[in-house]
Every structure is written in structure tokens, then in C-alpha cells.
C-alpha positions in Angstrom: 47.3 106.2 150.8 44.6 107.5 148.5 41.8 105.2 147.4 41.1 105.2 143.7 38.8 102.9 141.7 41.1 103.1 138.7 44.8 102.9 138.2 46.9 105.3 136.1 46.0 103.5 132.9 42.3 103.9 133.5 41.8 100.2 134.3 39.8 99.2 137.4 42.1 99.0 140.4 42.1 95.6 142.1 40.9 94.5 145.5 43.8 93.3 147.7 43.0 90.2 149.8 45.6 89.0 152.4 46.0 86.1 154.7 48.8 84.3 156.5 48.4 81.5 154.0 45.7 79.9 151.8 42.7 80.4 154.0 41.7 83.6 152.4 41.2 81.8 149.2 37.8 80.7 150.6 36.9 84.4 150.9 38.4 85.2 147.4 36.1 82.6 145.8 33.0 84.3 147.1 34.2 87.7 146.1 35.0 86.5 142.6 31.5 85.1 142.3 29.8 88.2 143.5 31.9 90.7 141.6 33.3 88.8 138.6 34.3 92.1 136.9 36.7 93.0 139.8 40.4 92.3 139.4 42.0 90.8 142.6 45.4 90.5 144.1 45.8 87.7 146.7 48.7 87.6 149.1 49.5 84.5 151.1 52.0 85.6 153.7 53.8 82.3 154.2 56.8 84.2 155.4 54.9 84.9 158.7 52.7 81.8 158.7 50.7 81.2 160.8 49.4 84.4 162.4 47.7 82.4 165.2 50.9 81.8 167.2 52.1 85.4 166.9 51.6 88.2 169.4 49.1 91.0 168.6 51.9 93.5 168.2 53.8 91.2 165.8 50.6 90.7 163.7 49.8 94.4 163.7 53.3 95.3 162.6 53.5 92.6 160.0 50.2 93.1 158.3 50.6 96.9 158.2 54.0 96.4 156.6 52.8 93.9 153.9 49.8 96.1 153.0 52.1 99.1 152.6 54.6 97.1 150.5 52.0 95.6 148.2 49.9 98.7 147.9 52.9 100.7 146.8 53.6 98.3 143.9 50.0 97.4 143.1 47.6 100.2 144.2 44.3 98.7 145.3 40.9 100.3 145.8 39.9 98.0 148.7 41.6 95.8 151.2 40.3 92.6 152.6 41.9 91.0 155.7 40.8 87.5 155.1 42.0 86.1 158.4 40.0 85.9 161.6 43.1 86.3 163.9 44.4 89.3 162.0 41.0 90.9 161.7 40.6 91.1 165.5 44.0 92.9 165.7 44.7 95.1 162.7 41.5 96.6 161.3 41.5 99.8 163.2 45.2 100.3 162.5 44.7 99.8 158.7 41.7 102.0 158.6 43.7 104.8 160.3 46.5 104.4 157.8 44.7 103.8 154.5 41.9 105.7 152.8 40.7 102.5 151.0 37.9 100.6 152.6 39.2 97.8 154.8 37.0 94.7 155.3 37.7 92.1 158.0 36.4 88.7 158.9 34.2 87.9 161.9 33.1 84.4 162.9 29.5 83.9 161.7 28.1 83.2 165.1 25.1 85.5 164.6 24.2 83.7 161.3 24.4 80.3 163.0 22.4 81.4 166.0 19.7 82.9 163.8 19.2 79.8 161.7 19.5 77.0 164.3 16.3 75.0 164.9 17.8 73.0 167.8 19.4 75.9 169.7 22.6 73.9 169.6 25.4 75.4 167.5 29.1 74.7 167.2 32.3 76.7 166.6 35.2 75.0 164.8 38.2 77.3 164.9 41.8 77.7 165.9 42.7 77.5 169.6 43.3 81.2 169.6 39.9 82.1 168.3 38.2 79.6 170.6 39.9 81.2 173.6 39.6 84.8 172.5 37.5 87.2 174.6 36.1 88.7 171.4 34.6 85.3 170.5 32.9 85.1 173.9 31.5 88.5 173.3 30.0 87.4 170.0 28.4 84.4 171.7 27.0 86.5 174.5 25.6 89.1 172.1 24.1 86.8 169.4 23.9 83.2 170.8 22.9 83.5 174.4 19.9 81.4 173.7 22.0 78.6 172.3 24.2 75.8 173.6 27.6 76.5 171.9 30.0 73.7 171.5 33.6 75.0 170.9 36.3 72.9 169.3 39.8 74.1 168.7 41.3 72.3 165.7 44.7 73.7 164.6 45.3 70.6 162.3 42.6 71.9 159.9 44.8 74.9 159.1 47.5 72.8 157.6 44.9 70.5 156.0 43.5 73.5 154.2 47.0 74.3 153.0 47.5 70.7 151.9 44.2 70.8 150.0 45.3 73.7 147.9 48.4 71.7 147.1 46.3 68.7 145.9 46.2 66.6 149.1 43.1 65.3 150.9 42.7 65.4 154.7 42.8 62.3 157.0 39.0 61.5 157.1 39.2 59.4 160.3 41.0 62.2 162.1 38.6 64.8 160.7 35.7 62.7 161.9 37.2 62.5 165.4 37.6 66.3 165.5 34.0 67.0 164.6 32.5 64.2 166.8 31.5 66.7 169.7 29.2 68.4 167.3 27.6 65.1 166.2 27.3 64.0 169.9 25.5 67.3 170.8 23.3 67.1 167.6 24.3 70.6 166.6 22.6 71.7 163.4 24.8 74.7 162.6 28.6 74.8 163.0 30.6 78.0 162.4 33.9 77.6 160.6 35.8 80.2 162.5 39.0 80.1 160.5 39.2 81.0 156.8 41.2 77.9 156.1 38.3 75.6 157.2 35.8 76.3 154.4 38.4 74.9 152.0 37.5 71.5 153.6 33.7 71.9 153.4 33.3 69.1 150.9 34.9 66.7 153.3 33.0 68.1 156.3 29.7 67.7 154.4 30.6 64.2 153.5 31.1 63.3 157.1 28.2 65.3 158.5 25.6 66.1 155.8 23.0 67.1 158.4 25.1 69.9 159.7 25.0 73.3 158.0 28.7 74.4 157.9 28.6 78.2 158.2 31.4 80.6 157.2 31.7 84.3 156.6 32.6 84.3 152.9 29.2 85.2 151.5 28.7 88.1 153.9 32.2 89.4 153.2 31.6 89.2 149.4 28.3 91.1 149.8 30.1 93.8 151.9 32.8 94.2 149.3 30.2 94.5 146.5 28.3 97.2 148.5 31.5 99.2 149.2 32.6 99.1 145.6 29.2 100.3 144.4 29.2 103.0 147.0 32.6 104.6 146.6 33.3 107.0 143.8 30.0 106.4 142.1 30.3 102.7 142.6 32.7 102.2 139.7 29.9 100.3 137.9 30.2 102.4 134.8 33.8 101.2 134.5 32.8 97.8 135.6 30.3 97.5 132.8 33.2 98.1 130.4 35.0 95.1 131.7 31.8 93.0 131.8 31.2 93.8 128.1 34.6 92.2 127.4 33.7 89.1 129.5 34.7 87.9 132.9 37.6 86.0 131.3 39.4 89.3 130.8 39.5 90.1 134.5 42.9 89.6 136.1 43.4 87.6 139.3 47.0 87.5 140.5 48.3 85.5 143.5 51.5 86.2 145.4 53.2 84.5 148.3 56.0 85.5 150.7 58.6 83.2 152.1 62.1 82.0 151.6 61.3 79.1 149.3 59.6 78.8 146.0 56.4 76.7 146.3 55.6 75.1 143.0 52.7 73.0 144.4 51.0 76.2 145.7 51.5 77.9 142.4 49.9 75.0 140.6 47.0 75.0 143.1 46.4 78.7 142.7 46.4 78.4 138.9 43.8 75.5 139.2 41.6 77.8 141.3 41.6 80.5 138.5 44.5 82.8 139.1 46.2 84.0 135.9 49.5 84.1 137.7 51.0 82.9 141.0 54.5 84.0 142.0 56.8 84.6 145.0 57.2 88.1 146.3 59.8 89.7 148.5 58.4 91.9 151.2 
């Protein structure tokens, strides 16, 4: 599939951001702030949620399928896999299949290890990410000088989903989950699942002395760099959109699954999407 910075009408083609659910909204927020002129399509794949309990083959087949389906209907100039689990599985397959740049998510262990003053950092992630050999490689490569406290917290995935739908997490349970970081006096904790930054306000409330580190800022900078690099950067076209104001930029959200989710639609609208609708894949 050919990458093109503009669609057939001459408008700037969107970036496609995908996740198994709402977690990628944390990445979307950073991208929107860095490139406010860029239209976006966000896909929450609730029909296959969560990716974390699926096999690598199932994830690879599913993500490739949904990217193909959405790209045929809404051609994108860049693809962001806003999911740690999927990023470890599908990036090479997508890059071989599509000409568009494909950006994935990596736990920000290097960032945390670089900025720690105590040489004690934490990793808060899904059980799959905590156990994955790739995570151990990142720790060996970038945090060998640190004590690394790893906590698997699958409950936070659903709490991130609940937050988008207007519900707050159980603060006592959240405190119990992060207690190992407090006991070890970690000063940097990596949020190794894109759902988890959605809960940052609550984490900061419970542990204000910890710097909660996620990959959103780095991903947004990477997206901005790629957009400025490909096809002359598309900044000339972007300036046309900027001259009309950020408000004219389209942000559309879609979700898969058997049932309509009015709460999620309202949550997406509250975050700034111009539309949120169910899609059949």
C-alpha cells in the first residue's frame, strides 16, 4: 500500500493509531499536542481485546487484518501501533506489508534509567510485558546499573478503560499495587502499558515523589520527525491547515466489537474526537 501525505481530495491524509482498546489514547494525546495540524484516525479493537492474552500468531494476524481493512477505507500516511504487546510482535510484518512509516511503542526503561538519581527504578506493566524476554533485554541494555522493581498489574488495563468511560479507579487497590515502588524508594517508574498513563493523575496523587515515565512524548516526537521527513515533510500542506486553525483538523475514533458502546463514544468525544463510531472489520 502506497504512502501518500495527501488523499485524493488534496487534504492531508491522517495518521492511523491502533490499540486493542483505549490505551493508545494516551499516545494520541501526545501526537495531537505535537502535531495539532495532523488529522488522526484512532481504532480501539475491542473485538479482539485484550491483546495481552492472545498468542503472537493471533496478534500478528489480527493487527495486519485490521490495518489492511481500515487503510483501504481511510488511507493513512503513517501507522502507529500504540500497544506494547502488539509492538513486540507485528512491527516487522507491518513494515514489510505497508509503505507507510510504522511506529511502535517500547517501554521507556532507557529514559527512566537515564534520569534516576537513586539507581532504583520500577516497571509497572501487564504480566506479559513483565515476563517478556524483550523487556529483560531492555533492562540489561539500559538499566544494568539500576535495581529494577517489576510489578505486573493487569487490573490497571480495565481501570484505564473505565476512566475513559467516566469511572475512577479504586484508590486503595491502586495504592496496594504500587506499594513495592514506595517500599524500594524508586524515583522513576516506567508505565509499560499504554493504558496506564491514562491513570497518571491518580498515580501522582498517591505517589507525588515518583516520576511516572511513559513513551508518549517520544512516540509523538518520532511521528513529527517522520512526517517532516517524508515527501518534503508535508509542512507546506500543514501550514494551510494551521492557517485555518487547529479546530479544523479532523480526529475520528472507531471501535470494533459486537456491541455499541455509548459510554466509550461519549468519552472519546470528551477527549476531542469529532466523531466516534462502531466499525465492522
